[in-house]
N, C-alpha and C positions, 0 to 999 in steps of 0.2 A: 504494500500500500504506500502510495506517495502522499505524504501529508503536506499541505500547504495552506496559505492564507490569501485572501483577497479582500481588498476594500472596493466596494461598489457604491458609487454615488448615483442615485436614481433620480432622474429629472422628470418632471411632469406633474400631473395632479395626483400626488401621492401622500398628502397629509389630510387627515380628517376623513379618510375613506377605509380605515381598517388595514392599511398597508403593512404597518409594522407587525400587527397581530398575525396576519396571514403569512408574512415572511417568517416569523418565528415558528409557526406551525409547520411550514414547509421545511425549514431547516432542521427542526427536531425530527421530522419523519425521515430525513436523509442522514441523520446521525451527526449533524454538524453543530459546532458551537460558535459563539460570537455575540453580536448585538445588531439591532436595528434602531437608529435614533433619528428623530426629526432634526433638521438643520434650520437655522433661522431664515434662510432664503427660500424655504418651501420644499427643498429636496429632502431625501432620506439617505442617510449613510448606513450601509450594511458592511460590517466587518465580520468575516466568516472564516472558519478554520476547520480543516478536516481532510478527508480523502479527495484527491483531485477529481475523480470521476463524479463524486457526489456534489462537489463544488460546481462543476460544469452543469449538472442538472439544475441546481438552484439558479445559476446565471440564466439558463434558458427560461426558467419560470419567471425570473425577475423582469425579463424583456416584456412580458405581458402583465404580470402582477395579478391581483384579484380583479374580479369583474368591475368593482367599484372604482378602480384606479385608471388613469390614463398615463402610461409610461411613454415618454418622448425619447429618452436616451439614457444609456448607462455609461459611466466612466469607470473603467476597471483597472486596478493596479494590484500588483503582487505584494503581499506582506510576508514577513518572516512568520513561520508557524508558531502559534502560542497554544499551550495546553490549557484549555478552559473546561469548566465542568458543565456549562449549559449555554443556551442561547437566550438572550434577554432583550427586552424592549426598553429603551430609555425614554 
């Protein structure tokens, strides 16, 4: 298993639509850890850690998000892997 981390900035209508909650559910189902937090500019920051295959699945899901959201773009960068115990919403 190749463990890695990603920071994903999600642009679009992604606040006040259950985006962080749905992202946390998705990440937990994939066995990933990290967080999803609202940024002051209206974007959501997702930092996620785990198996690269599962990270890729989450990124594919984030391109659409939950039905209530409108994702316009993702900015993805690689992070050093961190061992965390859960996925949280900030």
